C-alpha positions as CSV (number, residue, x, y, z in Angstrom):
1,X,0.0,0.0,0.0
2,X,1.3,3.4,-1.0
3,X,2.5,5.6,2.0
4,X,1.5,2.7,4.3
5,X,1.4,3.7,7.9
6,X,1.3,7.4,7.2
7,X,-1.7,9.6,7.9
8,X,-3.2,11.1,4.8
9,X,-4.6,14.5,4.1
10,X,-7.9,14.9,2.2
11,X,-8.8,18.6,1.6
12,X,-11.3,18.3,-1.3
13,X,-14.3,16.1,-0.5
14,X,-18.0,16.9,-0.7
15,X,-20.3,15.7,2.1
16,X,-22.8,14.6,-0.5
17,X,-20.1,12.3,-2.0
18,X,-18.4,11.1,1.2
19,X,-21.0,9.0,2.9
20,X,-21.4,5.3,2.2
21,X,-24.5,4.2,0.3
22,X,-25.7,1.9,3.1
23,X,-25.7,4.9,5.6
24,X,-27.6,7.1,3.1
25,X,-30.0,4.2,2.5
26,X,-30.7,3.9,6.2
27,X,-31.1,7.7,6.7
28,X,-33.5,7.9,3.8
29,X,-35.7,5.2,5.3
30,X,-35.5,6.6,8.8
31,X,-36.8,10.0,7.4
32,X,-39.5,8.5,5.2
33,X,-38.0,10.0,2.0
34,X,-39.8,8.8,-1.2
35,X,-37.0,7.2,-3.3
36,X,-37.4,6.4,-7.0
37,X,-36.1,2.9,-6.4
38,X,-36.9,0.1,-3.8
39,X,-33.9,-2.1,-4.1
40,X,-30.7,-1.2,-2.3
41,X,-28.4,-2.0,-5.2
42,X,-30.5,0.2,-7.5
43,X,-30.1,2.9,-4.8
44,X,-26.4,2.4,-4.7
45,X,-26.3,3.1,-8.5
46,X,-28.5,6.1,-8.0
47,X,-26.1,7.9,-5.5
48,X,-22.8,7.0,-7.0
49,X,-21.0,7.2,-10.4
50,X,-21.8,3.6,-11.1
51,X,-20.9,3.5,-14.7
52,X,-17.2,2.9,-15.0
53,X,-17.2,5.1,-18.1
54,X,-18.3,8.0,-15.9
55,X,-20.9,10.7,-16.5
56,X,-21.4,13.1,-19.4
57,X,-20.1,16.2,-17.6
58,X,-20.9,18.0,-14.4
59,X,-24.6,18.5,-15.1
60,X,-25.1,14.7,-14.9
61,X,-23.0,14.6,-11.7
62,X,-25.3,17.3,-10.2
63,X,-28.2,15.0,-10.7
64,X,-26.5,12.4,-8.5
65,X,-25.8,15.1,-5.8
66,X,-29.5,16.1,-6.0
67,X,-30.3,12.8,-4.3
68,X,-27.6,12.8,-1.7
69,X,-28.5,16.4,-0.8
70,X,-32.2,15.6,-0.4
71,X,-31.3,12.6,1.9
72,X,-29.0,14.8,4.0
73,X,-31.6,17.6,4.4
74,X,-32.2,17.5,8.1
75,X,-30.1,18.1,11.2
76,X,-30.1,14.4,12.1
77,X,-29.1,13.4,8.6
78,X,-26.3,16.0,8.4
79,X,-24.9,14.9,11.8
80,X,-24.9,11.3,10.9
81,X,-23.3,12.0,7.5
82,X,-20.5,14.1,8.9
83,X,-19.8,11.6,11.7
84,X,-19.8,8.7,9.2
85,X,-17.6,10.4,6.7
86,X,-14.9,11.3,9.2
87,X,-14.9,7.8,10.8
88,X,-15.0,6.1,7.5
89,X,-12.1,8.1,6.2
90,X,-9.9,7.2,9.2
91,X,-10.8,3.5,9.3
92,X,-10.4,2.8,5.6
93,X,-7.6,5.2,4.6
94,X,-6.0,6.5,7.8
95,X,-6.9,10.0,6.9
96,X,-5.8,12.3,9.7
97,X,-6.5,15.6,8.2
98,X,-9.9,16.0,6.7
99,X,-12.1,18.9,5.4
100,X,-15.7,18.3,4.5
101,X,-17.5,20.8,2.3
102,X,-21.2,21.3,1.9
103,X,-23.8,23.9,1.1
104,X,-26.2,24.2,4.1
105,X,-28.9,25.9,1.9
106,X,-29.1,22.7,-0.2
107,X,-29.9,20.8,3.0
108,X,-32.7,22.9,4.4
109,X,-35.5,21.7,2.2
110,X,-35.8,25.1,0.5
111,X,-36.0,27.1,3.7
112,X,-38.1,24.6,5.7
113,X,-35.2,23.8,8.0
114,X,-33.2,26.5,9.9
115,X,-29.7,27.0,8.6
116,X,-28.1,27.3,12.0
117,X,-29.6,24.0,13.0
118,X,-28.2,22.4,9.9
119,X,-24.7,23.8,10.5
120,X,-24.7,23.0,14.2
121,X,-25.7,19.4,13.4
122,X,-22.6,19.2,11.2
123,X,-20.5,20.6,14.0
124,X,-22.0,17.9,16.4
125,X,-20.9,15.3,13.8
126,X,-17.4,16.6,13.9
127,X,-17.4,16.7,17.7
128,X,-18.7,13.2,18.0
129,X,-16.1,11.9,15.6
130,X,-13.3,13.8,17.4
131,X,-14.1,11.8,20.5
132,X,-14.0,8.5,18.7
133,X,-11.1,9.3,16.4
134,X,-8.9,11.9,18.2
135,X,-6.2,11.3,15.7
136,X,-8.2,13.1,13.0
137,X,-8.0,16.9,12.5
138,X,-11.4,17.7,10.8
139,X,-13.0,20.9,9.7
140,X,-16.0,22.1,7.7
141,X,-16.1,24.3,4.7
142,X,-19.4,26.0,3.9
143,X,-20.1,26.4,0.2
144,X,-21.7,29.2,-1.8
145,X,-23.3,28.4,-5.1
146,X,-22.9,29.8,-8.6
147,X,-26.7,29.6,-9.2
148,X,-27.4,31.7,-6.1
149,X,-27.8,35.4,-6.1
150,X,-25.4,37.6,-4.1
151,X,-27.5,37.8,-1.0
152,X,-27.9,34.0,-0.5
153,X,-24.1,33.7,-0.9
154,X,-23.6,36.5,1.6
155,X,-25.7,34.7,4.1
156,X,-23.6,31.5,3.8
157,X,-20.5,33.6,4.5
158,X,-22.2,35.2,7.5
159,X,-23.1,31.8,8.8
160,X,-19.5,30.5,8.3
161,X,-18.2,33.5,10.3
162,X,-20.7,32.9,13.0
163,X,-19.7,29.3,13.5
164,X,-16.0,29.8,12.8
165,X,-15.1,29.1,16.4
166,X,-16.9,25.8,16.4
167,X,-15.3,24.0,13.5
168,X,-16.2,25.9,10.3
169,X,-12.8,26.6,8.8
170,X,-13.4,28.0,5.4
171,X,-15.7,28.9,2.5
172,X,-16.0,27.8,-1.1
173,X,-18.2,28.2,-4.2
174,X,-19.3,25.5,-6.7
175,X,-22.4,24.5,-8.6
176,X,-23.5,24.9,-12.3
177,X,-22.8,28.1,-14.2
178,X,-26.1,29.8,-14.9
179,X,-26.7,29.3,-18.6
180,X,-23.5,27.4,-18.9
181,X,-21.5,30.5,-19.7
182,X,-18.7,32.3,-17.9
183,X,-19.3,33.0,-14.3
184,X,-18.5,36.4,-12.9
185,X,-16.3,35.6,-9.9
186,X,-15.6,39.3,-9.2
187,X,-19.0,39.6,-7.5
188,X,-17.6,37.4,-4.7
189,X,-14.8,39.8,-3.9
190,X,-16.4,41.5,-0.9
191,X,-17.6,38.2,0.5
192,X,-14.2,36.6,0.2
193,X,-12.6,39.5,1.8
194,X,-15.1,39.4,4.7
195,X,-14.4,35.7,5.2
196,X,-10.7,36.2,5.0
197,X,-10.8,39.1,7.5
198,X,-12.7,36.8,9.9
199,X,-9.9,34.2,9.8
200,X,-11.5,31.7,7.5
201,X,-9.7,29.9,4.7
202,X,-10.9,30.5,1.1
203,X,-10.9,27.8,-1.6
204,X,-12.7,28.3,-5.0
205,X,-14.0,25.8,-7.5
206,X,-12.7,26.9,-10.8
207,X,-10.9,25.6,-13.9
208,X,-12.3,22.1,-14.0
209,X,-14.2,22.6,-17.2
210,X,-15.0,25.2,-19.9
211,X,-11.9,25.2,-22.0
212,X,-10.6,28.7,-22.6
213,X,-13.4,30.2,-20.7
214,X,-12.5,28.1,-17.7
215,X,-8.9,29.1,-18.0
216,X,-9.9,32.8,-18.1
217,X,-12.0,32.2,-14.9
218,X,-8.9,30.8,-13.2
219,X,-7.0,34.0,-14.0
220,X,-9.9,36.2,-12.7
221,X,-10.0,34.2,-9.5
222,X,-6.2,34.4,-8.9
223,X,-6.0,38.1,-9.7
224,X,-9.2,39.3,-7.9
225,X,-9.9,36.7,-5.2
226,X,-6.5,35.4,-4.4
227,X,-7.8,32.3,-2.6
228,X,-5.6,30.1,-0.4
229,X,-6.6,27.1,-2.5
230,X,-8.3,26.3,-5.8
231,X,-10.6,23.3,-6.2
232,X,-9.4,21.5,-9.3
233,X,-7.7,24.2,-11.4
234,X,-6.5,21.7,-14.0
235,X,-7.1,24.1,-16.9
236,X,-4.1,26.1,-15.7
237,X,-1.8,23.4,-17.1
238,X,-0.3,24.6,-20.3
239,X,-0.5,28.3,-19.4
240,X,3.0,29.2,-18.1
241,X,2.0,32.7,-17.0
242,X,-1.0,31.5,-15.1
243,X,0.9,28.7,-13.4
244,X,3.6,31.2,-12.4
245,X,1.0,33.4,-10.8
246,X,-0.5,30.5,-8.8
247,X,3.0,29.5,-7.7
248,X,4.1,33.0,-6.7
249,X,0.9,33.6,-4.7
250,X,1.3,30.2,-2.9
251,X,-2.1,29.0,-4.0
252,X,-2.5,25.2,-3.6
253,X,-4.5,23.3,-6.2
254,X,-6.8,20.5,-5.0
255,X,-6.4,17.8,-7.7
256,X,-9.0,15.0,-8.0
257,X,-7.7,12.6,-10.7
258,X,-10.5,10.0,-10.7
259,X,-13.2,12.6,-10.5
260,X,-11.7,14.4,-13.5
261,X,-11.7,11.2,-15.5
262,X,-15.2,10.3,-14.6
263,X,-16.6,13.7,-15.5
264,X,-14.6,13.9,-18.7
265,X,-12.8,17.0,-17.4
266,X,-9.7,15.0,-18.4
267,X,-10.1,12.6,-21.3
268,X,-7.7,9.8,-20.2
269,X,-4.9,8.8,-17.9
270,X,-2.3,10.3,-20.3
271,X,-4.0,13.7,-19.8
272,X,-3.9,13.2,-16.1
273,X,-0.2,12.5,-16.2
274,X,0.6,15.4,-18.5
275,X,-1.4,17.8,-16.3
276,X,0.4,16.7,-13.1
277,X,3.8,16.9,-14.7
278,X,3.1,20.4,-16.0
279,X,2.4,21.5,-12.4
280,X,5.5,19.7,-11.2
281,X,7.7,21.3,-13.8
282,X,6.4,24.8,-12.9
283,X,6.5,24.2,-9.1
284,X,2.8,24.7,-8.8
285,X,1.8,23.5,-5.3
286,X,-1.0,20.9,-5.3
287,X,-2.4,18.2,-3.1
288,X,-4.4,15.0,-4.1
289,X,-8.0,14.4,-3.2
290,X,-11.0,12.3,-4.2
291,X,-13.9,14.9,-4.6
292,X,-16.1,12.4,-2.8
293,X,-14.8,8.9,-2.3
294,X,-18.1,7.0,-2.0
295,X,-19.8,8.7,-4.9
296,X,-16.7,8.3,-7.1
297,X,-16.1,4.8,-6.0
298,X,-12.5,5.5,-5.1
299,X,-10.4,6.2,-2.1
300,X,-7.5,8.5,-1.4
301,X,-4.9,5.7,-1.5
302,X,-6.4,4.6,-4.8
303,X,-5.7,8.1,-6.2
304,X,-2.1,7.9,-5.0
305,X,-1.7,4.4,-6.6
306,X,-3.2,5.7,-9.9
307,X,-0.7,8.6,-10.1
308,X,2.2,6.2,-9.3
309,X,1.0,3.7,-11.8
310,X,0.8,6.1,-14.7
311,X,4.1,7.8,-14.0
312,X,2.7,11.1,-12.9
313,X,4.4,11.1,-9.5
314,X,6.9,8.8,-7.8
315,X,6.6,7.9,-4.1
316,X,8.7,10.8,-2.7
317,X,6.6,13.2,-4.8
318,X,3.4,11.6,-3.5
319,X,4.7,12.0,0.1
320,X,5.4,15.7,-0.6
321,X,1.9,16.2,-2.0
322,X,0.4,14.6,1.1
323,X,2.6,16.7,3.4
324,X,1.5,19.8,1.5
325,X,-2.1,18.7,2.1
326,X,-1.6,18.6,5.9
327,X,0.2,22.0,5.7
328,X,-2.5,23.6,3.5
329,X,-5.4,22.6,5.7
330,X,-7.5,25.4,7.2
331,X,-8.0,23.5,10.4
332,X,-5.4,24.6,13.0
333,X,-3.6,21.9,14.8
334,X,-4.7,21.3,18.4
335,X,-3.1,23.7,20.8
336,X,-2.5,26.4,18.2
337,X,-4.3,29.7,19.1
338,X,-6.5,31.4,16.6
């Protein structure tokens, strides 16, 4: 096993993709959620990327997240999901630094549930897991959404700041682009500054898809938002000036190889290798993640094995990327003052 005996760092994983299907199945039945299937194995296919050929882009992936978000839309479901994700990550992969990201507004049944109750439930899940797995340093990242208007995203940042002392460590944005065109990241500038001033980490989903438009979006994010980390950012590969900016600003990319293959963001393993090697050659800092191990039917050590097998990174480089993940985490080590 690659890096056997070493604690791993997982910085990019969505709560909707990090909970085992059997746990989601039980939660759905406990809450009386009407599912479109009655057989567990059909349900497992519903909430994971079950086709080994992947999905036809991020829109199809969002349809899978639709179901996991519905199932997780209660305080009890969120608490169980967070607790299960942290425990599962440590037991199966010995992950000792873990950040889970989720959008609380996509788990409040369109306003039926109170956001603070949803967020506090996630915090309880972290607290419970920290008692059972004290080796794990875990934090929560609250996500804005590209389909939301400014005020809804402002509220998410306000909630992140309110609960920052209780385990919320950062903010992010993801979701489909409205109309599929270029997203105006500059509108987030005041929100990002507010979060940063409050001591929260900032990571931004950008540069996963969209070709030249996606590459331009990375440039806009780097220049205007200057996040600590970027979720994916693979389209920066091949643009020397952009990679230099990312490197010089010390922005860490969160690379998710299997996810990028399953969503067709990268066409094949050769493209994965070439992308990683571009970042290595330009000293772009990056760490390796799954995006959601249960949904993607992978695990973090599988990702490391993949990169080793295809010649993207050797074992010392994998060890460096893992160490970079621990160092780039927003969650402060125990005993370090805020």
